The first five atom37 places (N, CA, C, CB, O) and aatype in JSON, in Angstrom:
{
  "aatype": [12, 9, 11, 6, 18, 7, 16, 15, 16, 9, 14, 16, 2, 9, 11, 6, 9, 2, 5, 9, 12, 6, 19, 13, 1, 19, 19, 13, 11, 16, 9, 13, 13, 15, 13, 1],
  "atom_mask": [
    [1, 1, 1, 1, 1],
    [1, 1, 1, 1, 1],
    [1, 1, 1, 1, 1],
    [1, 1, 1, 1, 1],
    [1, 1, 1, 1, 1],
    [1, 1, 1, 0, 1],
    [1, 1, 1, 1, 1],
    [1, 1, 1, 1, 1],
    [1, 1, 1, 1, 1],
    [1, 1, 1, 1, 1],
    [1, 1, 1, 1, 1],
    [1, 1, 1, 1, 1],
    [1, 1, 1, 1, 1],
    [1, 1, 1, 1, 1],
    [1, 1, 1, 1, 1],
    [1, 1, 1, 1, 1],
    [1, 1, 1, 1, 1],
    [1, 1, 1, 1, 1],
    [1, 1, 1, 1, 1],
    [1, 1, 1, 1, 1],
    [1, 1, 1, 1, 1],
    [1, 1, 1, 1, 1],
    [1, 1, 1, 1, 1],
    [1, 1, 1, 1, 1],
    [1, 1, 1, 1, 1],
    [1, 1, 1, 1, 1],
    [1, 1, 1, 1, 1],
    [1, 1, 1, 1, 1],
    [1, 1, 1, 1, 1],
    [1, 1, 1, 1, 1],
    [1, 1, 1, 1, 1],
    [1, 1, 1, 1, 1],
    [1, 1, 1, 1, 1],
    [1, 1, 1, 1, 1],
    [1, 1, 1, 1, 1],
    [1, 1, 1, 1, 1]
  ],
  "atom_positions": [
    [[0.86, -1.19, 0.0], [0.0, 0.0, 0.0], [0.89, 1.24, 0.0], [-0.97, 0.01, 1.25], [1.12, 1.85, 1.05]],
    [[1.39, 1.61, -1.16], [2.25, 2.79, -1.25], [1.42, 3.99, -1.7], [3.44, 2.54, -2.24], [0.8, 3.96, -2.77]],
    [[1.41, 5.04, -0.9], [0.62, 6.23, -1.23], [1.46, 7.28, -1.95], [0.01, 6.84, 0.04], [0.93, 8.07, -2.73]],
    [[2.78, 7.28, -1.69], [3.65, 8.29, -2.3], [4.19, 7.77, -3.63], [4.81, 8.66, -1.36], [4.67, 6.64, -3.72]],
    [[4.1, 8.6, -4.67], [4.61, 8.21, -5.99], [5.7, 9.18, -6.4], [3.46, 8.19, -7.04], [5.45, 10.37, -6.57]],
    [[6.93, 8.67, -6.56], [8.04, 9.52, -6.95], [8.74, 8.96, -8.18], [0.0, 0.0, 0.0], [8.46, 7.84, -8.6]],
    [[9.64, 9.75, -8.74], [10.34, 9.3, -9.95], [11.31, 8.18, -9.61], [11.08, 10.48, -10.63], [11.66, 7.39, -10.48]],
    [[11.76, 8.1, -8.35], [12.74, 7.09, -7.97], [12.05, 5.82, -7.45], [13.68, 7.64, -6.9], [12.67, 4.76, -7.42]],
    [[10.78, 5.92, -7.06], [10.1, 4.76, -6.49], [9.34, 3.97, -7.56], [9.14, 5.19, -5.4], [9.13, 2.77, -7.4]],
    [[8.94, 4.63, -8.64], [8.14, 3.95, -9.66], [8.94, 2.86, -10.38], [7.61, 4.97, -10.69], [8.44, 1.74, -10.49]],
    [[10.16, 3.12, -10.87], [10.91, 2.06, -11.56], [11.21, 0.87, -10.66], [12.21, 2.62, -12.11], [11.17, -0.27, -11.11]],
    [[11.52, 1.12, -9.39], [11.8, 0.02, -8.47], [10.54, -0.8, -8.25], [12.35, 0.55, -7.12], [10.61, -2.03, -8.15]],
    [[9.38, -0.14, -8.18], [8.13, -0.86, -7.99], [7.84, -1.73, -9.21], [6.97, 0.11, -7.73], [7.37, -2.86, -9.06]],
    [[8.11, -1.21, -10.4], [7.87, -1.99, -11.62], [8.76, -3.23, -11.63], [8.14, -1.13, -12.9], [8.31, -4.32, -11.99]],
    [[10.02, -3.08, -11.22], [10.93, -4.23, -11.19], [10.44, -5.25, -10.18], [12.37, -3.79, -10.84], [10.46, -6.45, -10.45]],
    [[9.99, -4.78, -9.01], [9.5, -5.71, -7.99], [8.25, -6.43, -8.49], [9.2, -4.96, -6.67], [8.09, -7.63, -8.26]],
    [[7.36, -5.7, -9.17], [6.14, -6.32, -9.69], [6.49, -7.37, -10.73], [5.19, -5.25, -10.3], [5.89, -8.45, -10.75]],
    [[7.47, -7.07, -11.59], [7.87, -8.05, -12.61], [8.42, -9.31, -11.95], [8.92, -7.45, -13.56], [8.11, -10.42, -12.38]],
    [[9.24, -9.15, -10.91], [9.79, -10.32, -10.22], [8.69, -11.12, -9.56], [10.84, -9.89, -9.18], [8.7, -12.35, -9.6]],
    [[7.73, -10.42, -8.94], [6.63, -11.12, -8.27], [5.79, -11.87, -9.3], [5.74, -10.12, -7.48], [5.37, -13.0, -9.05]],
    [[5.55, -11.25, -10.46], [4.76, -11.91, -11.5], [5.48, -13.17, -11.99], [4.5, -10.95, -12.67], [4.84, -14.2, -12.22]],
    [[6.82, -13.1, -12.16], [7.56, -14.28, -12.61], [7.45, -15.4, -11.58], [9.04, -13.93, -12.85], [7.24, -16.55, -11.94]],
    [[7.6, -15.06, -10.3], [7.5, -16.08, -9.25], [6.09, -16.65, -9.23], [7.86, -15.49, -7.85], [5.9, -17.86, -9.06]],
    [[5.08, -15.77, -9.4], [3.69, -16.23, -9.39], [3.44, -17.2, -10.53], [2.72, -15.05, -9.48], [2.74, -18.2, -10.36]],
    [[4.02, -16.91, -11.7], [3.84, -17.82, -12.85], [4.44, -19.18, -12.58], [4.47, -17.22, -14.13], [3.84, -20.2, -12.89]],
    [[5.64, -19.21, -12.0], [6.3, -20.48, -11.71], [5.47, -21.28, -10.69], [7.74, -20.25, -11.17], [5.26, -22.48, -10.86]],
    [[5.02, -20.6, -9.65], [4.22, -21.29, -8.62], [2.91, -21.79, -9.23], [3.94, -20.35, -7.42], [2.48, -22.91, -8.96]],
    [[2.29, -20.95, -10.06], [1.02, -21.34, -10.67], [1.21, -22.55, -11.57], [0.42, -20.18, -11.47], [0.38, -23.46, -11.58]],
    [[2.31, -22.56, -12.34], [2.57, -23.69, -13.23], [2.81, -24.96, -12.43], [3.78, -23.41, -14.13], [2.28, -26.02, -12.77]],
    [[3.59, -24.87, -11.35], [3.88, -26.06, -10.55], [2.6, -26.61, -9.92], [4.92, -25.73, -9.45], [2.39, -27.82, -9.91]],
    [[1.76, -25.73, -9.41], [0.5, -26.18, -8.8], [-0.43, -26.76, -9.87], [-0.2, -25.02, -8.04], [-1.05, -27.8, -9.66]],
    [[-0.52, -26.08, -11.02], [-1.42, -26.52, -12.08], [-1.02, -27.9, -12.58], [-1.42, -25.51, -13.24], [-1.87, -28.78, -12.75]],
    [[0.29, -28.1, -12.83], [0.75, -29.39, -13.35], [0.69, -30.47, -12.27], [2.18, -29.28, -13.9], [0.5, -31.65, -12.58]],
    [[0.85, -30.08, -11.01], [0.81, -31.09, -9.94], [-0.61, -31.63, -9.78], [1.31, -30.48, -8.61], [-0.81, -32.82, -9.57]],
    [[-1.6, -30.74, -9.88], [-2.99, -31.19, -9.77], [-3.44, -31.89, -11.04], [-3.92, -30.0, -9.46], [-4.32, -32.75, -11.0]],
    [[-2.85, -31.52, -12.17], [-3.25, -32.11, -13.44], [-2.5, -33.42, -13.64], [-2.98, -31.14, -14.63], [-2.69, -34.09, -14.65]]
  ]
}
């Protein structure tokens, strides 16, 4: 829950979101294939 938006915080947030999305995809694939 970040309320402040700055020029230095936005790029770092995008990088963190990309890393989280990659981890989420790997976890989702492992769970999907394990149940399938």
